[in-house]
Biopython code that builds the backbone (N, CA, C, O; Angstrom):
import numpy as np
from Bio.PDB.StructureBuilder import StructureBuilder

atoms = [
    (1, "MET", "N", (18.678, -22.031, 23.986)),
    (1, "MET", "CA", (18.675, -20.627, 23.473)),
    (1, "MET", "C", (17.136, -19.971, 23.314)),
    (1, "MET", "O", (16.153, -20.609, 22.937)),
    (2, "THR", "N", (17.147, -18.940, 23.587)),
    (2, "THR", "CA", (15.708, -18.599, 23.384)),
    (2, "THR", "C", (15.474, -17.531, 22.107)),
    (2, "THR", "O", (16.399, -16.804, 21.747)),
    (3, "GLN", "N", (14.232, -17.499, 21.489)),
    (3, "GLN", "CA", (14.260, -16.903, 20.172)),
    (3, "GLN", "C", (13.207, -15.576, 20.781)),
    (3, "GLN", "O", (12.283, -15.700, 21.585)),
    (4, "TYR", "N", (13.666, -14.369, 20.144)),
    (4, "TYR", "CA", (12.946, -13.353, 20.319)),
    (4, "TYR", "C", (12.574, -12.549, 19.060)),
    (4, "TYR", "O", (13.369, -12.521, 18.121)),
    (5, "LEU", "N", (11.796, -12.116, 19.021)),
    (5, "LEU", "CA", (11.010, -10.870, 17.912)),
    (5, "LEU", "C", (11.647, -9.811, 18.223)),
    (5, "LEU", "O", (11.822, -9.498, 19.401)),
    (6, "VAL", "N", (12.096, -9.089, 17.203)),
    (6, "VAL", "CA", (12.643, -7.843, 17.044)),
    (6, "VAL", "C", (11.986, -6.852, 15.907)),
    (6, "VAL", "O", (12.508, -6.576, 14.826)),
    (7, "ALA", "N", (10.729, -6.385, 16.398)),
    (7, "ALA", "CA", (9.828, -5.915, 15.392)),
    (7, "ALA", "C", (10.158, -4.009, 15.417)),
    (7, "ALA", "O", (10.325, -3.320, 16.424)),
    (8, "ILE", "N", (10.166, -3.649, 14.265)),
    (8, "ILE", "CA", (10.303, -2.178, 13.789)),
    (8, "ILE", "C", (8.774, -1.721, 13.872)),
    (8, "ILE", "O", (7.927, -2.509, 13.450)),
    (9, "HIS", "N", (8.452, -0.721, 14.294)),
    (9, "HIS", "CA", (7.487, -0.113, 14.267)),
    (9, "HIS", "C", (7.477, 1.288, 13.366)),
    (9, "HIS", "O", (8.242, 2.214, 13.637)),
    (10, "HIS", "N", (6.565, 1.338, 12.310)),
    (10, "HIS", "CA", (6.774, 2.694, 11.509)),
    (10, "HIS", "C", (5.258, 3.178, 11.834)),
    (10, "HIS", "O", (4.380, 2.506, 12.374)),
    (11, "PRO", "N", (5.161, 4.775, 11.275)),
    (11, "PRO", "CA", (3.756, 5.307, 11.577)),
    (11, "PRO", "C", (3.088, 4.783, 10.337)),
    (11, "PRO", "O", (3.619, 4.255, 9.359)),
    (12, "ASP", "N", (1.935, 5.010, 10.548)),
    (12, "ASP", "CA", (0.723, 4.834, 9.512)),
    (12, "ASP", "C", (0.992, 5.179, 8.290)),
    (12, "ASP", "O", (0.606, 4.410, 7.409)),
    (13, "ASP", "N", (1.704, 6.388, 7.908)),
    (13, "ASP", "CA", (1.642, 7.036, 6.720)),
    (13, "ASP", "C", (3.391, 6.661, 6.056)),
    (13, "ASP", "O", (3.952, 7.246, 5.129)),
    (14, "TYR", "N", (3.911, 5.555, 6.867)),
    (14, "TYR", "CA", (5.346, 5.444, 6.572)),
    (14, "TYR", "C", (5.717, 5.130, 4.878)),
    (14, "TYR", "O", (5.172, 4.198, 4.288)),
    (15, "ASP", "N", (6.558, 5.900, 4.314)),
    (15, "ASP", "CA", (6.646, 5.831, 3.079)),
    (15, "ASP", "C", (8.377, 5.178, 2.925)),
    (15, "ASP", "O", (9.332, 5.915, 3.170)),
    (16, "ALA", "N", (8.527, 3.978, 2.569)),
    (16, "ALA", "CA", (9.709, 2.985, 2.422)),
    (16, "ALA", "C", (10.353, 3.703, 1.357)),
    (16, "ALA", "O", (11.583, 3.720, 1.410)),
    (17, "SER", "N", (9.759, 4.338, 0.337)),
    (17, "SER", "CA", (10.697, 5.086, -0.782)),
    (17, "SER", "C", (11.659, 6.234, -0.335)),
    (17, "SER", "O", (12.637, 6.619, -0.976)),
    (18, "ALA", "N", (11.234, 6.711, 0.846)),
    (18, "ALA", "CA", (11.928, 7.960, 1.798)),
    (18, "ALA", "C", (13.287, 7.101, 2.213)),
    (18, "ALA", "O", (14.256, 7.860, 2.215)),
    (19, "GLU", "N", (13.573, 5.993, 2.498)),
    (19, "GLU", "CA", (14.517, 5.677, 3.148)),
    (19, "GLU", "C", (16.016, 6.123, 2.572)),
    (19, "GLU", "O", (16.261, 5.786, 1.413)),
    (20, "GLY", "N", (16.568, 6.522, 2.970)),
    (20, "GLY", "CA", (17.891, 7.087, 2.358)),
    (20, "GLY", "C", (19.230, 6.128, 2.383)),
    (20, "GLY", "O", (19.467, 5.395, 3.344)),
    (21, "GLU", "N", (19.977, 6.202, 1.363)),
    (21, "GLU", "CA", (20.812, 5.067, 1.128)),
    (21, "GLU", "C", (21.723, 4.987, 2.340)),
    (21, "GLU", "O", (22.396, 3.956, 2.370)),
    (22, "ALA", "N", (21.909, 5.857, 3.376)),
    (22, "ALA", "CA", (22.658, 5.744, 4.482)),
    (22, "ALA", "C", (21.881, 4.682, 5.276)),
    (22, "ALA", "O", (22.474, 3.670, 5.649)),
    (23, "MET", "N", (20.599, 4.864, 5.545)),
    (23, "MET", "CA", (19.813, 3.492, 6.181)),
    (23, "MET", "C", (19.606, 2.570, 5.647)),
    (23, "MET", "O", (19.416, 1.539, 6.292)),
    (24, "GLN", "N", (19.576, 2.572, 4.706)),
    (24, "GLN", "CA", (19.790, 0.852, 3.843)),
    (24, "GLN", "C", (21.053, 0.377, 4.000)),
    (24, "GLN", "O", (21.128, -0.838, 4.183)),
    (25, "ARG", "N", (22.129, 1.033, 3.977)),
    (25, "ARG", "CA", (23.395, 0.544, 4.194)),
    (25, "ARG", "C", (23.630, 0.341, 5.459)),
    (25, "ARG", "O", (24.469, -0.513, 5.746)),
    (26, "ASP", "N", (22.983, 1.035, 6.461)),
    (26, "ASP", "CA", (22.996, 0.622, 7.986)),
    (26, "ASP", "C", (22.332, -0.609, 8.220)),
    (26, "ASP", "O", (22.902, -1.314, 9.053)),
    (27, "ILE", "N", (21.129, -1.146, 7.649)),
    (27, "ILE", "CA", (20.351, -2.011, 7.674)),
    (27, "ILE", "C", (21.017, -3.283, 7.347)),
    (27, "ILE", "O", (21.005, -4.270, 8.082)),
    (28, "ARG", "N", (21.639, -3.196, 6.120)),
    (28, "ARG", "CA", (22.314, -4.429, 5.592)),
    (28, "ARG", "C", (23.499, -4.741, 6.495)),
    (28, "ARG", "O", (23.711, -5.869, 6.940)),
    (29, "ALA", "N", (24.273, -3.657, 6.744)),
    (29, "ALA", "CA", (25.360, -3.804, 7.817)),
    (29, "ALA", "C", (24.867, -4.499, 8.928)),
    (29, "ALA", "O", (25.518, -5.452, 9.355)),
    (30, "LEU", "N", (23.818, -4.167, 9.462)),
    (30, "LEU", "CA", (23.398, -4.920, 10.935)),
    (30, "LEU", "C", (23.074, -6.465, 10.301)),
    (30, "LEU", "O", (23.625, -7.420, 10.848)),
    (31, "ASN", "N", (22.338, -6.658, 9.352)),
    (31, "ASN", "CA", (22.092, -7.997, 8.897)),
    (31, "ASN", "C", (23.095, -8.719, 8.786)),
    (31, "ASN", "O", (23.066, -9.806, 9.363)),
    (32, "VAL", "N", (24.244, -8.351, 8.040)),
    (32, "VAL", "CA", (25.653, -8.855, 8.049)),
    (32, "VAL", "C", (25.881, -9.567, 9.352)),
    (32, "VAL", "O", (25.846, -10.775, 9.586)),
    (33, "GLU", "N", (26.160, -8.387, 10.276)),
    (33, "GLU", "CA", (26.710, -8.664, 11.627)),
    (33, "GLU", "C", (25.692, -9.685, 12.240)),
    (33, "GLU", "O", (26.200, -10.590, 12.902)),
    (34, "MET", "N", (24.268, -9.671, 12.110)),
    (34, "MET", "CA", (23.720, -10.611, 12.828)),
    (34, "MET", "C", (24.031, -11.879, 12.449)),
    (34, "MET", "O", (24.280, -12.750, 13.282)),
    (35, "LYS", "N", (24.046, -12.134, 10.879)),
    (35, "LYS", "CA", (24.509, -13.333, 10.479)),
    (35, "LYS", "C", (25.606, -13.867, 10.846)),
    (35, "LYS", "O", (25.615, -15.059, 11.150)),
    (36, "ALA", "N", (26.785, -13.083, 10.896)),
    (36, "ALA", "CA", (28.130, -13.378, 11.423)),
    (36, "ALA", "C", (28.116, -13.823, 12.921)),
    (36, "ALA", "O", (28.905, -14.695, 13.286)),
    (37, "ALA", "N", (27.290, -13.281, 13.748)),
    (37, "ALA", "CA", (27.057, -13.745, 15.141)),
    (37, "ALA", "C", (26.256, -14.897, 15.389)),
    (37, "ALA", "O", (26.098, -15.301, 16.542)),
    (38, "GLY", "N", (25.639, -15.566, 14.224)),
    (38, "GLY", "CA", (24.790, -16.396, 14.441)),
    (38, "GLY", "C", (23.564, -16.442, 14.957)),
    (38, "GLY", "O", (23.015, -17.505, 15.247)),
    (39, "VAL", "N", (23.070, -15.374, 15.102)),
    (39, "VAL", "CA", (21.973, -14.834, 16.003)),
    (39, "VAL", "C", (20.558, -15.047, 15.101)),
    (39, "VAL", "O", (19.539, -15.648, 15.439)),
    (40, "ARG", "N", (20.851, -14.343, 13.833)),
    (40, "ARG", "CA", (19.585, -14.431, 12.603)),
    (40, "ARG", "C", (19.050, -15.560, 12.347)),
    (40, "ARG", "O", (19.734, -16.451, 11.843)),
    (41, "VAL", "N", (17.583, -15.767, 12.673)),
    (41, "VAL", "CA", (16.889, -16.789, 12.321)),
    (41, "VAL", "C", (16.168, -16.718, 10.852)),
    (41, "VAL", "O", (16.071, -17.445, 9.864)),
    (42, "PHE", "N", (15.661, -15.266, 11.328)),
    (42, "PHE", "CA", (14.690, -14.896, 9.972)),
    (42, "PHE", "C", (14.598, -13.659, 9.907)),
    (42, "PHE", "O", (14.612, -13.078, 10.992)),
    (43, "VAL", "N", (14.499, -12.998, 8.920)),
    (43, "VAL", "CA", (14.215, -11.487, 8.790)),
    (43, "VAL", "C", (12.975, -11.068, 7.790)),
    (43, "VAL", "O", (12.822, -11.837, 6.841)),
    (44, "GLY", "N", (12.230, -10.151, 7.859)),
    (44, "GLY", "CA", (11.338, -9.799, 6.925)),
    (44, "GLY", "C", (10.857, -8.356, 7.172)),
    (44, "GLY", "O", (10.773, -7.743, 8.235)),
    (45, "GLY", "N", (10.502, -7.895, 5.660)),
    (45, "GLY", "CA", (9.846, -6.579, 5.906)),
    (45, "GLY", "C", (8.517, -6.905, 5.513)),
    (45, "GLY", "O", (8.215, -7.941, 4.920)),
    (46, "LEU", "N", (7.736, -6.012, 5.850)),
    (46, "LEU", "CA", (6.382, -6.032, 5.658)),
    (46, "LEU", "C", (5.535, -5.073, 4.514)),
    (46, "LEU", "O", (5.958, -3.918, 4.453)),
    (47, "ALA", "N", (4.553, -5.357, 3.726)),
    (47, "ALA", "CA", (4.355, -4.312, 2.857)),
    (47, "ALA", "C", (3.378, -3.228, 3.902)),
    (47, "ALA", "O", (3.184, -3.646, 5.043)),
    (48, "PRO", "N", (2.889, -2.123, 3.596)),
    (48, "PRO", "CA", (2.315, -1.130, 4.371)),
    (48, "PRO", "C", (0.953, -1.762, 4.751)),
    (48, "PRO", "O", (0.216, -2.469, 4.065)),
    (49, "ALA", "N", (0.799, -1.285, 6.134)),
    (49, "ALA", "CA", (-0.304, -1.376, 6.638)),
    (49, "ALA", "C", (-1.744, -1.595, 6.024)),
    (49, "ALA", "O", (-2.597, -2.438, 6.301)),
    (50, "LYS", "N", (-1.741, -0.499, 5.043)),
    (50, "LYS", "CA", (-3.293, -0.265, 4.483)),
    (50, "LYS", "C", (-3.376, -1.595, 3.503)),
    (50, "LYS", "O", (-4.424, -1.844, 2.906)),
    (51, "SER", "N", (-2.254, -2.399, 3.381)),
    (51, "SER", "CA", (-2.689, -3.444, 2.441)),
    (51, "SER", "C", (-3.135, -4.738, 3.079)),
    (51, "SER", "O", (-3.625, -5.694, 2.478)),
    (52, "ALA", "N", (-2.941, -4.660, 4.164)),
    (52, "ALA", "CA", (-3.372, -5.856, 5.208)),
    (52, "ALA", "C", (-4.936, -6.173, 5.084)),
    (52, "ALA", "O", (-5.838, -5.359, 4.886)),
    (53, "VAL", "N", (-5.036, -7.613, 5.258)),
    (53, "VAL", "CA", (-6.367, -8.310, 5.321)),
    (53, "VAL", "C", (-6.569, -8.704, 6.604)),
    (53, "VAL", "O", (-5.644, -9.352, 7.094)),
    (54, "SER", "N", (-7.665, -8.464, 7.392)),
    (54, "SER", "CA", (-8.031, -8.949, 8.589)),
    (54, "SER", "C", (-8.947, -10.160, 8.662)),
    (54, "SER", "O", (-9.927, -10.119, 7.918)),
    (55, "VAL", "N", (-8.791, -11.238, 9.438)),
    (55, "VAL", "CA", (-9.751, -12.232, 9.345)),
    (55, "VAL", "C", (-10.017, -12.440, 11.034)),
    (55, "VAL", "O", (-9.129, -12.772, 11.820)),
    (56, "ARG", "N", (-11.291, -12.197, 11.366)),
    (56, "ARG", "CA", (-11.840, -12.372, 12.866)),
    (56, "ARG", "C", (-13.072, -13.519, 12.775)),
    (56, "ARG", "O", (-13.832, -13.714, 11.827)),
    (57, "VAL", "N", (-13.039, -13.939, 13.561)),
    (57, "VAL", "CA", (-14.162, -14.801, 14.183)),
    (57, "VAL", "C", (-15.566, -14.165, 14.856)),
    (57, "VAL", "O", (-15.607, -14.321, 16.076)),
    (58, "LYS", "N", (-16.310, -13.721, 14.480)),
    (58, "LYS", "CA", (-17.538, -13.161, 15.193)),
    (58, "LYS", "C", (-18.212, -14.050, 16.423)),
    (58, "LYS", "O", (-17.910, -15.241, 16.345)),
    (59, "PRO", "N", (-19.072, -13.700, 17.549)),
    (59, "PRO", "CA", (-19.577, -14.576, 18.349)),
    (59, "PRO", "C", (-20.262, -15.775, 17.923)),
    (59, "PRO", "O", (-20.221, -16.857, 18.508)),
    (60, "ASP", "N", (-21.031, -15.448, 16.637)),
    (60, "ASP", "CA", (-21.777, -16.651, 16.265)),
    (60, "ASP", "C", (-21.109, -17.392, 15.248)),
    (60, "ASP", "O", (-21.669, -17.913, 14.284)),
    (61, "GLY", "N", (-19.667, -17.426, 15.548)),
    (61, "GLY", "CA", (-18.861, -18.452, 14.250)),
    (61, "GLY", "C", (-18.939, -17.989, 13.101)),
    (61, "GLY", "O", (-18.569, -18.790, 12.243)),
    (62, "GLU", "N", (-19.385, -16.683, 12.605)),
    (62, "GLU", "CA", (-19.204, -16.448, 11.292)),
    (62, "GLU", "C", (-17.653, -15.944, 11.208)),
    (62, "GLU", "O", (-17.106, -15.453, 12.195)),
    (63, "VAL", "N", (-16.993, -16.100, 9.974)),
    (63, "VAL", "CA", (-15.589, -15.639, 9.697)),
    (63, "VAL", "C", (-15.870, -14.203, 8.918)),
    (63, "VAL", "O", (-16.546, -14.176, 7.889)),
    (64, "LEU", "N", (-15.428, -13.299, 9.362)),
    (64, "LEU", "CA", (-15.438, -11.969, 8.697)),
    (64, "LEU", "C", (-14.190, -11.562, 8.192)),
    (64, "LEU", "O", (-13.233, -11.516, 8.965)),
    (65, "VAL", "N", (-14.060, -11.257, 7.000)),
    (65, "VAL", "CA", (-12.767, -10.942, 6.067)),
    (65, "VAL", "C", (-13.023, -9.541, 5.747)),
    (65, "VAL", "O", (-13.898, -9.208, 4.948)),
    (66, "THR", "N", (-12.123, -8.560, 6.479)),
    (66, "THR", "CA", (-11.998, -7.246, 6.193)),
    (66, "THR", "C", (-10.779, -6.488, 5.675)),
    (66, "THR", "O", (-9.709, -6.730, 6.233)),
    (67, "ASP", "N", (-10.808, -5.558, 4.629)),
    (67, "ASP", "CA", (-9.676, -4.793, 4.331)),
    (67, "ASP", "C", (-9.053, -4.134, 5.473)),
    (67, "ASP", "O", (-9.803, -3.955, 6.433)),
    (68, "GLY", "N", (-7.898, -3.751, 5.579)),
    (68, "GLY", "CA", (-7.045, -3.191, 6.486)),
    (68, "GLY", "C", (-6.587, -4.003, 7.762)),
    (68, "GLY", "O", (-7.035, -5.101, 8.093)),
    (69, "PRO", "N", (-5.479, -3.172, 8.513)),
    (69, "PRO", "CA", (-5.000, -3.633, 9.468)),
    (69, "PRO", "C", (-6.162, -3.974, 10.504)),
    (69, "PRO", "O", (-7.228, -3.358, 10.514)),
    (70, "TYR", "N", (-5.741, -5.387, 11.686)),
    (70, "TYR", "CA", (-6.670, -5.671, 12.600)),
    (70, "TYR", "C", (-6.646, -4.475, 13.582)),
    (70, "TYR", "O", (-7.738, -4.166, 14.058)),
    (71, "MET", "N", (-5.867, -3.958, 13.851)),
    (71, "MET", "CA", (-6.113, -2.776, 15.035)),
    (71, "MET", "C", (-5.747, -1.303, 14.095)),
    (71, "MET", "O", (-4.996, -1.075, 13.147)),
    (72, "GLU", "N", (-6.600, -0.563, 14.823)),
    (72, "GLU", "CA", (-6.501, 0.742, 14.138)),
    (72, "GLU", "C", (-5.643, 1.743, 15.272)),
    (72, "GLU", "O", (-6.043, 2.291, 16.299)),
    (73, "THR", "N", (-4.589, 1.728, 14.760)),
    (73, "THR", "CA", (-3.375, 2.438, 15.692)),
    (73, "THR", "C", (-2.617, 3.385, 14.555)),
    (73, "THR", "O", (-2.764, 3.359, 13.333)),
    (74, "LYS", "N", (-1.631, 4.351, 15.484)),
    (74, "LYS", "CA", (-0.983, 5.032, 14.493)),
    (74, "LYS", "C", (0.486, 4.501, 13.913)),
    (74, "LYS", "O", (1.079, 4.790, 12.873)),
    (75, "GLU", "N", (0.788, 3.720, 14.869)),
    (75, "GLU", "CA", (1.916, 2.767, 14.289)),
    (75, "GLU", "C", (1.652, 1.397, 13.726)),
    (75, "GLU", "O", (0.580, 0.871, 14.025)),
    (76, "HIS", "N", (2.333, 0.876, 13.096)),
    (76, "HIS", "CA", (2.251, -0.941, 12.676)),
    (76, "HIS", "C", (3.516, -1.330, 12.475)),
    (76, "HIS", "O", (4.456, -0.568, 12.246)),
    (77, "ILE", "N", (3.564, -2.489, 12.555)),
    (77, "ILE", "CA", (5.188, -3.230, 12.321)),
    (77, "ILE", "C", (5.471, -3.146, 10.910)),
    (77, "ILE", "O", (4.618, -3.470, 10.084)),
    (78, "GLY", "N", (6.624, -2.729, 10.578)),
    (78, "GLY", "CA", (6.976, -2.901, 9.122)),
    (78, "GLY", "C", (8.005, -3.602, 9.032)),
    (78, "GLY", "O", (8.555, -3.519, 7.934)),
    (79, "GLY", "N", (8.486, -4.273, 9.776)),
    (79, "GLY", "CA", (9.718, -5.488, 9.497)),
    (79, "GLY", "C", (9.967, -6.126, 10.963)),
    (79, "GLY", "O", (9.486, -5.703, 12.014)),
    (80, "PHE", "N", (10.744, -7.132, 10.815)),
    (80, "PHE", "CA", (11.123, -7.697, 11.888)),
    (80, "PHE", "C", (12.214, -8.756, 11.583)),
    (80, "PHE", "O", (12.453, -9.191, 10.456)),
    (81, "TRP", "N", (12.839, -9.111, 12.711)),
    (81, "TRP", "CA", (13.684, -9.861, 12.925)),
    (81, "TRP", "C", (13.545, -11.198, 13.888)),
    (81, "TRP", "O", (13.294, -10.911, 15.059)),
    (82, "VAL", "N", (13.658, -12.551, 13.611)),
    (82, "VAL", "CA", (13.732, -13.476, 14.796)),
    (82, "VAL", "C", (15.078, -13.832, 14.824)),
    (82, "VAL", "O", (15.724, -14.077, 13.805)),
    (83, "LEU", "N", (15.584, -13.872, 16.115)),
    (83, "LEU", "CA", (16.854, -13.780, 16.518)),
    (83, "LEU", "C", (16.858, -14.963, 17.806)),
    (83, "LEU", "O", (15.897, -15.297, 18.499)),
    (84, "GLU", "N", (18.228, -15.448, 17.866)),
    (84, "GLU", "CA", (18.330, -16.497, 18.918)),
    (84, "GLU", "C", (19.321, -16.101, 19.796)),
    (84, "GLU", "O", (20.502, -16.266, 19.489)),
    (85, "ALA", "N", (18.963, -15.546, 20.960)),
    (85, "ALA", "CA", (19.610, -15.199, 21.967)),
    (85, "ALA", "C", (20.043, -15.543, 23.230)),
    (85, "ALA", "O", (19.022, -15.759, 23.884)),
    (86, "ALA", "N", (21.093, -15.721, 23.972)),
    (86, "ALA", "CA", (21.330, -16.438, 25.067)),
    (86, "ALA", "C", (20.276, -15.682, 26.324)),
    (86, "ALA", "O", (19.872, -16.281, 27.321)),
    (87, "SER", "N", (20.016, -14.463, 26.033)),
    (87, "SER", "CA", (19.458, -13.929, 27.290)),
    (87, "SER", "C", (18.502, -12.564, 26.511)),
    (87, "SER", "O", (18.503, -12.206, 25.333)),
    (88, "LEU", "N", (17.710, -12.004, 27.728)),
    (88, "LEU", "CA", (17.161, -10.904, 27.199)),
    (88, "LEU", "C", (17.825, -9.714, 26.670)),
    (88, "LEU", "O", (17.613, -9.080, 25.637)),
    (89, "GLU", "N", (18.915, -9.508, 27.869)),
    (89, "GLU", "CA", (19.971, -8.679, 27.464)),
    (89, "GLU", "C", (20.552, -8.619, 26.300)),
    (89, "GLU", "O", (20.623, -7.517, 25.757)),
    (90, "GLU", "N", (21.095, -9.775, 25.655)),
    (90, "GLU", "CA", (21.530, -9.952, 24.293)),
    (90, "GLU", "C", (20.693, -9.542, 23.638)),
    (90, "GLU", "O", (21.015, -8.586, 22.932)),
    (91, "ALA", "N", (19.249, -10.036, 23.544)),
    (91, "ALA", "CA", (18.277, -9.496, 22.236)),
    (91, "ALA", "C", (18.123, -8.122, 22.575)),
    (91, "ALA", "O", (18.147, -7.453, 21.542)),
    (92, "LEU", "N", (17.980, -7.446, 23.565)),
    (92, "LEU", "CA", (17.883, -5.790, 23.920)),
    (92, "LEU", "C", (19.194, -5.119, 23.107)),
    (92, "LEU", "O", (19.118, -4.059, 22.486)),
    (93, "ALA", "N", (20.423, -5.944, 23.229)),
    (93, "ALA", "CA", (21.590, -4.961, 22.456)),
    (93, "ALA", "C", (21.320, -4.944, 21.056)),
    (93, "ALA", "O", (21.532, -3.900, 20.440)),
    (94, "TRP", "N", (20.807, -6.120, 20.364)),
    (94, "TRP", "CA", (20.553, -6.302, 19.014)),
    (94, "TRP", "C", (19.399, -5.417, 18.666)),
    (94, "TRP", "O", (19.425, -4.925, 17.539)),
    (95, "GLY", "N", (18.416, -5.141, 19.428)),
    (95, "GLY", "CA", (17.449, -4.238, 19.352)),
    (95, "GLY", "C", (17.604, -3.043, 19.510)),
    (95, "GLY", "O", (16.759, -2.332, 18.966)),
    (96, "ARG", "N", (18.742, -2.341, 20.316)),
    (96, "ARG", "CA", (19.370, -0.905, 20.421)),
    (96, "ARG", "C", (19.941, -0.920, 18.868)),
    (96, "ARG", "O", (19.538, -0.042, 18.105)),
    (97, "LYS", "N", (20.808, -1.839, 18.434)),
    (97, "LYS", "CA", (21.376, -1.649, 17.178)),
    (97, "LYS", "C", (20.313, -1.402, 16.102)),
    (97, "LYS", "O", (20.434, -0.464, 15.314)),
    (98, "ALA", "N", (19.065, -2.411, 16.064)),
    (98, "ALA", "CA", (18.026, -2.229, 15.105)),
    (98, "ALA", "C", (17.413, -0.790, 15.330)),
    (98, "ALA", "O", (17.038, -0.161, 14.340)),
    (99, "ALA", "N", (17.319, -0.354, 16.344)),
    (99, "ALA", "CA", (16.581, 1.038, 16.523)),
    (99, "ALA", "C", (17.341, 2.147, 15.848)),
    (99, "ALA", "O", (16.674, 3.110, 15.468)),
    (100, "ILE", "N", (18.711, 2.150, 15.632)),
    (100, "ILE", "CA", (19.629, 2.888, 15.293)),
    (100, "ILE", "C", (19.756, 2.800, 13.803)),
    (100, "ILE", "O", (19.753, 3.814, 13.105)),
    (101, "ALA", "N", (19.873, 1.517, 13.286)),
    (101, "ALA", "CA", (19.870, 1.254, 11.743)),
    (101, "ALA", "C", (18.401, 1.703, 11.084)),
    (101, "ALA", "O", (18.201, 2.280, 10.016)),
    (102, "CYS", "N", (17.440, 1.241, 12.086)),
    (102, "CYS", "CA", (16.606, 1.641, 11.147)),
    (102, "CYS", "C", (15.352, 3.082, 11.392)),
    (102, "CYS", "O", (14.265, 3.391, 10.904)),
    (103, "ARG", "N", (16.259, 3.626, 12.395)),
    (103, "ARG", "CA", (15.606, 4.813, 12.894)),
    (103, "ARG", "C", (14.137, 4.954, 13.260)),
    (103, "ARG", "O", (13.367, 5.873, 12.980)),
    (104, "ALA", "N", (13.944, 3.954, 13.877)),
    (104, "ALA", "CA", (12.505, 3.960, 14.372)),
    (104, "ALA", "C", (12.579, 3.082, 15.613)),
    (104, "ALA", "O", (13.554, 2.398, 15.925)),
    (105, "PRO", "N", (11.248, 3.195, 16.395)),
    (105, "PRO", "CA", (11.070, 2.439, 17.555)),
    (105, "PRO", "C", (11.323, 0.699, 17.329)),
    (105, "PRO", "O", (10.951, 0.072, 16.338)),
    (106, "VAL", "N", (11.805, 0.320, 18.121)),
    (106, "VAL", "CA", (11.733, -1.168, 18.123)),
    (106, "VAL", "C", (10.957, -1.779, 19.478)),
    (106, "VAL", "O", (10.777, -1.127, 20.507)),
    (107, "GLU", "N", (10.582, -3.015, 19.291)),
    (107, "GLU", "CA", (10.116, -3.889, 20.308)),
    (107, "GLU", "C", (10.805, -5.207, 20.450)),
    (107, "GLU", "O", (10.938, -5.785, 19.371)),
    (108, "VAL", "N", (11.170, -5.690, 21.249)),
    (108, "VAL", "CA", (11.733, -6.984, 21.618)),
    (108, "VAL", "C", (11.008, -7.712, 22.446)),
    (108, "VAL", "O", (10.664, -7.350, 23.570)),
    (109, "ARG", "N", (10.749, -8.765, 21.924)),
    (109, "ARG", "CA", (9.664, -9.690, 22.770)),
    (109, "ARG", "C", (10.102, -11.298, 22.349)),
    (109, "ARG", "O", (10.275, -11.759, 21.222)),
    (110, "ALA", "N", (10.225, -12.025, 23.789)),
    (110, "ALA", "CA", (10.514, -13.407, 23.552)),
    (110, "ALA", "C", (9.390, -14.414, 23.178)),
    (110, "ALA", "O", (8.189, -14.308, 23.425)),
    (111, "PHE", "N", (10.044, -15.416, 22.527)),
    (111, "PHE", "CA", (8.776, -16.426, 21.886)),
    (111, "PHE", "C", (8.633, -17.210, 23.000)),
    (111, "PHE", "O", (9.640, -17.551, 23.621)),
    (112, "ASN", "N", (7.355, -17.606, 23.409)),
    (112, "ASN", "CA", (6.832, -18.551, 24.600)),
    (112, "ASN", "C", (7.234, -19.937, 23.981)),
    (112, "ASN", "O", (7.003, -20.979, 24.595)),
]
sb = StructureBuilder()
sb.init_structure("model")
sb.init_model(0)
sb.init_chain("A")
sb.init_seg("    ")
for serial, (resi, resn, name, xyz) in enumerate(atoms, 1):
    if name == "N":
        sb.init_residue(resn, " ", resi, " ")
    sb.init_atom(name, np.array(xyz, "f"), 0.0, 1.0, " ", f" {name:<3s}", serial, name[0])
structure = sb.get_structure()
């Protein structure tokens, strides 16, 4: 079986405290369903992107550590699941459920 990343994308100014009880309930139910189906390998929520620290190697070999996310975008990964699925179609089915439960865009990508 292949492992897939199902990543939830949040806007840059996302406020997790604004998540309603219904959304939290839907995400909990999805986690229970994934566990019962035996597809969930790992799940995690991330701190806001503004708390990220980026580490880059400059052409001269110097390592540069800076505050903030690596990329300047309007959306960042807010959380993710690692799932084990028999096919991309199965992983996408879980991704659809994640998008509905999280009320946010979701990216599904296989691990190499």
